[in-house]
C-alpha positions as YAML, in Angstrom:
chain: A
units: angstrom
residues:
- id: 1
  name: MET
  ca: [14.95, -6.34, 7.10]
- id: 2
  name: ASN
  ca: [12.06, -8.87, 7.33]
- id: 3
  name: GLU
  ca: [11.96, -12.12, 9.17]
- id: 4
  name: ALA
  ca: [13.39, -13.89, 6.21]
- id: 5
  name: GLY
  ca: [16.40, -11.43, 6.16]
- id: 6
  name: ALA
  ca: [15.39, -9.68, 3.01]
- id: 7
  name: ALA
  ca: [14.78, -6.06, 2.47]
- id: 8
  name: ALA
  ca: [11.30, -5.11, 3.96]
- id: 9
  name: GLY
  ca: [8.67, -3.25, 2.14]
- id: 10
  name: GLU
  ca: [7.83, 0.26, 3.28]
- id: 11
  name: VAL
  ca: [4.78, 2.54, 3.53]
- id: 12
  name: THR
  ca: [5.06, 6.34, 3.55]
- id: 13
  name: PHE
  ca: [2.41, 8.84, 3.79]
- id: 14
  name: GLU
  ca: [2.32, 12.32, 2.14]
- id: 15
  name: SER
  ca: [-0.34, 15.10, 1.77]
- id: 16
  name: ALA
  ca: [-1.62, 15.27, -1.81]
- id: 17
  name: GLY
  ca: [-3.86, 18.35, -2.33]
- id: 18
  name: ASP
  ca: [-6.98, 17.68, -0.40]
- id: 19
  name: GLY
  ca: [-6.11, 14.00, 0.35]
- id: 20
  name: ARG
  ca: [-3.21, 11.61, 0.82]
- id: 21
  name: MET
  ca: [-0.63, 9.77, -1.16]
- id: 22
  name: ILE
  ca: [0.43, 6.35, 0.24]
- id: 23
  name: ARG
  ca: [3.68, 5.19, -1.31]
- id: 24
  name: PHE
  ca: [4.71, 1.57, -1.26]
- id: 25
  name: ALA
  ca: [8.38, 0.73, -1.86]
- id: 26
  name: GLY
  ca: [10.16, -2.44, -1.88]
- id: 27
  name: PRO
  ca: [8.63, -5.94, -1.82]
- id: 28
  name: LEU
  ca: [4.99, -6.41, -0.86]
- id: 29
  name: LEU
  ca: [5.27, -10.01, 0.51]
- id: 30
  name: VAL
  ca: [3.72, -12.20, 3.09]
- id: 31
  name: THR
  ca: [6.80, -11.69, 5.31]
- id: 32
  name: ASP
  ca: [6.15, -7.92, 5.32]
- id: 33
  name: LEU
  ca: [2.40, -8.01, 5.76]
- id: 34
  name: GLY
  ca: [2.17, -7.46, 9.48]
- id: 35
  name: ALA
  ca: [4.43, -4.40, 9.41]
- id: 36
  name: LEU
  ca: [2.77, -2.91, 6.23]
- id: 37
  name: ALA
  ca: [-0.82, -3.52, 7.37]
- id: 38
  name: ALA
  ca: [-0.02, -1.71, 10.78]
- id: 39
  name: GLY
  ca: [1.31, 1.24, 8.97]
- id: 40
  name: LEU
  ca: [-1.95, 1.61, 7.11]
- id: 41
  name: LYS
  ca: [-4.25, 2.24, 10.07]
- id: 42
  name: GLY
  ca: [-5.85, 5.50, 10.97]
- id: 43
  name: LEU
  ca: [-6.99, 6.62, 7.43]
- id: 44
  name: GLU
  ca: [-10.52, 7.68, 8.32]
- id: 45
  name: GLY
  ca: [-11.32, 11.13, 6.92]
- id: 46
  name: ALA
  ca: [-8.36, 11.04, 4.73]
- id: 47
  name: GLY
  ca: [-10.08, 12.61, 1.77]
- id: 48
  name: PRO
  ca: [-9.10, 11.08, -1.57]
- id: 49
  name: VAL
  ca: [-6.30, 8.61, -1.38]
- id: 50
  name: THR
  ca: [-3.73, 7.58, -4.10]
- id: 51
  name: LEU
  ca: [-1.92, 4.34, -3.71]
- id: 52
  name: ASP
  ca: [1.39, 4.73, -5.42]
- id: 53
  name: LEU
  ca: [2.99, 1.43, -6.51]
- id: 54
  name: SER
  ca: [5.69, 2.83, -8.82]
- id: 55
  name: LYS
  ca: [8.47, 1.89, -6.29]
- id: 56
  name: ALA
  ca: [6.97, -1.49, -5.15]
- id: 57
  name: GLY
  ca: [9.01, -4.38, -5.77]
- id: 58
  name: ALA
  ca: [8.08, -8.10, -5.89]
- id: 59
  name: MET
  ca: [4.42, -8.81, -4.90]
- id: 60
  name: ASP
  ca: [2.96, -11.97, -3.93]
- id: 61
  name: THR
  ca: [-0.75, -12.75, -3.23]
- id: 62
  name: ALA
  ca: [-0.45, -11.37, 0.36]
- id: 63
  name: GLY
  ca: [0.89, -8.15, -1.06]
- id: 64
  name: ALA
  ca: [-1.99, -7.95, -3.62]
- id: 65
  name: TRP
  ca: [-4.51, -8.96, -0.97]
- id: 66
  name: LEU
  ca: [-3.33, -6.03, 1.24]
- id: 67
  name: ILE
  ca: [-3.87, -3.49, -1.77]
- id: 68
  name: VAL
  ca: [-7.26, -4.79, -2.52]
- id: 69
  name: THR
  ca: [-8.36, -5.00, 0.97]
- id: 70
  name: LEU
  ca: [-7.26, -1.46, 1.69]
- id: 71
  name: ARG
  ca: [-9.11, -0.09, -1.31]
- id: 72
  name: ARG
  ca: [-12.28, -2.01, -0.26]
- id: 73
  name: ARG
  ca: [-12.14, -0.76, 3.40]
- id: 74
  name: LEU
  ca: [-11.60, 2.89, 2.11]
- id: 75
  name: LYS
  ca: [-14.41, 2.59, -0.38]
- id: 76
  name: ALA
  ca: [-16.68, 1.19, 2.34]
- id: 77
  name: GLU
  ca: [-15.66, 4.25, 4.47]
- id: 78
  name: GLY
  ca: [-16.70, 6.62, 1.54]
- id: 79
  name: VAL
  ca: [-12.96, 7.35, 0.67]
- id: 80
  name: GLU
  ca: [-12.21, 7.74, -3.13]
- id: 81
  name: THR
  ca: [-8.98, 5.84, -3.98]
- id: 82
  name: ARG
  ca: [-6.94, 5.19, -7.05]
- id: 83
  name: VAL
  ca: [-3.93, 3.26, -7.95]
- id: 84
  name: GLU
  ca: [-0.85, 4.85, -9.63]
- id: 85
  name: GLY
  ca: [2.32, 3.32, -11.07]
- id: 86
  name: PRO
  ca: [2.26, -0.37, -10.86]
- id: 87
  name: ALA
  ca: [4.69, -1.98, -13.30]
- id: 88
  name: THR
  ca: [3.02, -3.74, -16.18]
- id: 89
  name: SER
  ca: [4.75, -7.11, -15.47]
- id: 90
  name: ARG
  ca: [5.02, -8.68, -12.13]
- id: 91
  name: ARG
  ca: [5.91, -12.35, -11.38]
...
């Protein structure tokens, strides 16, 4: 649960070939940003990273900012990234 009493978003990590899969599940909202961001540290030298959004729920601008910022940071560190599975319609 997040501070608002709703189900919190989750981040899990898995090995994926020579890189990592980062799976996001549940809401990616401003109320979850601190916990989600804390879980995304320490990816240096991770090899290619896939961001799996197939189980992500509602996403506000803070959640979108988290994904965009993570991709930019990894790119600046020379880590190849790709995004999989976002639903085609989010409101």
